[in-house]
N, C-alpha and C positions, 0 to 999 in steps of 0.2 A: 720512519723516524720523525719526519716533519709533521705527520698527522698526530703523533704522540705529543709533540711540543705544542701544537695548537690546542689539543685537548687539555693539556696541563695548564696552559695559559688561561683558557676559558674557565676551567674549574677552580684553580688556585689563585689566579691573579698574577699579573706581570711581575711585581716586585718579588714575590716568593720564588717564581721560576728563575729569575735572574740571580737571586741569592743562592739558590741551590746550584746553579751552573757555576757561579764563581767559587763556591766552596769546593766543588769537585775539582776545578782547575788548581786551586791553591793546594789541595791535598796531594795532588800528583807532584807538584813542585816541592812540597815539603818532604816527600819521600826521597827525592833526589838529594836534597840538602842533608837529610839524616844519614843517608848512605855515604855521602862524601865526608861527613864529620866522623862517622865510624871508621872510615878508612884512613884517617889522618895519623893515628898512632903508628900504623905499619909504614907509612911513607916517611914519618919522622925518624924511624929507626934506621932507615937506609942511608 
């Protein structure tokens, strides 16, 4: 994994790799938010 990161940084550049990393983290957090919002109607009915 670490070798792949070093290869990506050397080929694409540090800012691009950081951007991709942050987008990946944000996407995972957005999935949690979306599932929470979708569950709200059921919780409000109770």
